[in-house]
C-alpha positions in Angstrom: 54.5 -12.0 28.9 55.7 -10.5 25.6 56.1 -6.8 25.1 53.0 -6.5 22.3 50.5 -7.7 25.3 47.9 -5.1 27.1 47.2 -7.0 30.1 49.1 -9.1 32.9 47.9 -12.5 32.3 44.6 -14.0 30.6 42.3 -13.4 33.6 43.0 -9.5 33.3 42.2 -9.8 29.7 39.0 -11.5 29.9 37.7 -8.9 33.0 39.0 -6.1 30.4 36.7 -8.0 27.4 33.5 -8.4 29.6 34.2 -4.8 30.9 33.9 -3.3 27.1 31.1 -5.8 26.4 29.5 -3.7 29.1 30.0 -0.7 28.1 29.3 -1.2 25.0 25.3 -2.5 25.9 25.1 0.6 27.4 25.8 2.9 25.3 23.2 1.0 22.9 20.5 1.0 25.5 21.2 4.6 26.0 20.3 5.3 22.7 17.4 3.4 22.6 15.6 5.3 25.6 16.6 8.5 24.0 15.2 7.6 21.2 11.7 6.1 22.6 11.8 9.6 24.6 11.6 11.3 21.6 9.5 9.6 19.8 6.5 10.7 21.1 7.1 14.2 20.8 8.0 14.3 17.5 4.4 12.5 16.7 2.5 15.0 19.1 4.4 18.1 17.1 2.7 17.2 13.6 -0.8 16.8 15.1 -3.4 20.1 15.1 -5.4 19.2 18.3 -3.6 18.8 21.5 -4.8 17.4 25.2 -3.4 19.1 28.4 -0.9 16.1 28.5 0.6 16.6 25.3 0.7 20.4 25.8 2.6 19.8 28.7 5.1 17.7 27.1 5.7 19.8 24.8 6.1 23.2 27.3 8.1 21.1 29.6 5.5 22.0 32.2 3.4 19.8 34.6 -0.2 19.2 33.5 -1.3 21.7 36.9 0.9 24.5 35.0 -1.2 24.0 32.3 -4.0 23.5 33.8 -3.6 27.0 35.9 -3.0 28.9 32.3 -6.3 27.8 31.1 -8.1 29.1 34.0 -6.4 32.2 34.1 -6.9 32.1 30.3 -3.5 32.6 28.5 -4.6 29.1 26.8 -7.7 29.2 25.0 -9.3 25.7 24.6 -13.1 23.6 23.6 -14.5 20.9 24.7 -15.5 17.6 23.0 -17.6 15.9 25.7 -15.3 15.4 28.8 -11.9 16.2 26.8 -10.4 19.8 26.9 -8.1 19.9 23.5 -6.1 23.1 23.0 -5.8 24.1 19.3 -1.8 24.0 18.0 -2.0 27.1 16.8 -3.0 28.6 20.4 -0.3 26.9 21.6 2.4 28.3 18.9 1.0 31.7 20.3 2.2 31.5 23.4 6.0 29.8 22.2 6.4 33.1 20.4 5.5 35.2 23.3 8.0 33.4 25.4 
């Protein structure tokens, strides 16, 4: 063994190399997942009319919490057919008061 080598044998060097490659792949996968999770939020923020699911995603609460807020008249909604929609302005008002 030389003084300049990092590992005791070729076997140890191979194990370390494989572990480094695994860690690199994990970091890439985490970055990909993070970008996939934030992409829908950015797209939703640009819309003027939002569904209940989109409102819950932006507020960080469940659908049922948003439904309770609608029932107690904290959020004003309107219906088109069977869909219940929320204007972006209403959501901005709620966020100002929080």
